Every structure is written in structure tokens, then in C-alpha cells.
C-alpha positions in Angstrom: 62.4 -50.1 -23.6 61.7 -51.8 -20.6 58.4 -53.0 -19.1 56.9 -50.3 -17.7 55.7 -50.6 -13.9 52.9 -47.6 -14.5 49.6 -49.5 -16.2 46.4 -48.2 -17.4 44.2 -47.6 -14.7 46.6 -46.5 -11.9 46.1 -43.5 -9.6 49.8 -42.0 -10.0 51.1 -38.4 -8.4 53.5 -36.1 -10.7 56.6 -35.6 -8.7 58.0 -32.9 -11.2 57.2 -30.3 -13.5 54.6 -27.6 -13.7 51.9 -29.9 -12.5 53.7 -31.4 -9.3 51.7 -32.6 -6.7 48.4 -33.6 -8.7 47.2 -36.4 -8.7 44.9 -38.5 -11.3 44.0 -41.9 -12.9 46.2 -43.3 -15.6 44.0 -43.1 -19.2 46.5 -44.4 -21.7 50.2 -45.6 -21.6 52.5 -45.3 -24.9 55.5 -47.7 -23.9 57.4 -47.0 -27.3 57.7 -43.2 -26.2 57.7 -44.0 -22.6 54.8 -41.5 -21.9 51.6 -41.4 -20.1 48.1 -39.5 -20.2 46.9 -38.5 -16.9 43.1 -37.3 -16.3 43.0 -33.8 -15.1 46.7 -33.4 -15.6 48.9 -31.6 -18.2 46.0 -29.8 -20.2 46.9 -28.7 -23.8 45.1 -26.6 -26.7 44.1 -28.0 -29.9 42.4 -26.2 -32.5 40.4 -28.7 -34.5 38.8 -27.9 -37.8 35.1 -28.9 -38.7 34.8 -32.5 -39.8 31.2 -32.2 -41.2 28.0 -31.7 -39.0 28.7 -33.8 -36.2 32.2 -32.6 -35.4 32.3 -28.8 -35.2 35.4 -26.8 -35.2 36.9 -24.7 -32.2 39.3 -24.9 -29.5 39.4 -27.7 -27.1 41.5 -28.6 -24.2 42.5 -32.2 -23.7 45.1 -33.8 -21.7 48.6 -34.0 -22.9 51.2 -36.8 -22.5 53.8 -36.8 -19.7 57.2 -38.7 -19.5 56.8 -41.5 -17.3 59.6 -40.9 -15.3 57.6 -37.9 -14.1 54.9 -39.7 -12.1 55.1 -42.1 -9.3 52.3 -44.6 -8.4 50.3 -43.6 -5.6 50.0 -46.0 -2.9 46.9 -45.6 -0.7 47.9 -46.9 2.4 51.0 -44.7 2.6 49.2 -41.8 1.1 52.2 -41.0 -1.1 54.0 -41.8 -4.3 55.8 -44.9 -4.4 58.3 -47.0 -6.3 57.1 -50.3 -7.3 58.1 -54.1 -6.7 57.4 -57.3 -7.6 56.1 -60.2 -5.1 54.9 -63.7 -6.0 51.7 -64.4 -4.5 51.2 -68.3 -4.8 52.1 -68.7 -8.7 51.1 -65.0 -9.6 53.4 -62.0 -9.7 51.7 -59.1 -8.1 52.5 -55.5 -7.7 53.4 -54.1 -4.2 54.4 -50.7 -2.6 58.5 -50.5 -1.8 57.7 -48.3 1.0 55.0 -50.5 3.0 54.6 -54.0 1.1 51.0 -53.1 0.2 49.7 -54.6 -2.7 48.8 -52.3 -5.4 
């Protein structure tokens, strides 16, 4: 798989699926599976067995993974989702918004 343009900590917007239009921060990226977990998006129900005294059992709601192609990096200057481009800033490669050219 190629290098993902979505990084941990990015603000993203969901562009397709049942969570379309929601924004959130990327918590984890799984490049091998091409998936991301976004804070506050795609909640799943997990049934957990008790694991001793400090971890009780029960039903837990947590964020599930979304395919990376279903999210776009959010540009605060454009106020919408955008594709990511790269530009050289001196000798450093920085990510930029493809629509307005702002650094992400």
C-alpha cells in the first residue's frame, strides 16, 4: 500500500456512508488495512467479559474503523474537505490543500 496522506491527529470529514458530513480528529491509522479511527464517528457496540476487579464486564460503545477512502482531510481555510498535495518548503516537504494552497 502507498503512503497514506491521512495522519494521526488530522481533522477529517466523512464524505460517504451513514456518517456522511461528520467531522472528527483521527485517533489511529492502520496503513496495512487502509483504515482510520475517527473520534466521535462510527460507534460500534462491544460486549466485554469481566476481567478481574478493575475491569467490569458490560456493553461498551467505542469508535470503529472506517476505510481511509471514505474520509478527506479538512482544510480550515476552505472550510471543507480537500485532497492533499505536497510542496517543498526549503528542504522540507509539507502537506498543502489542493484547493487553496494553505499548509495543513
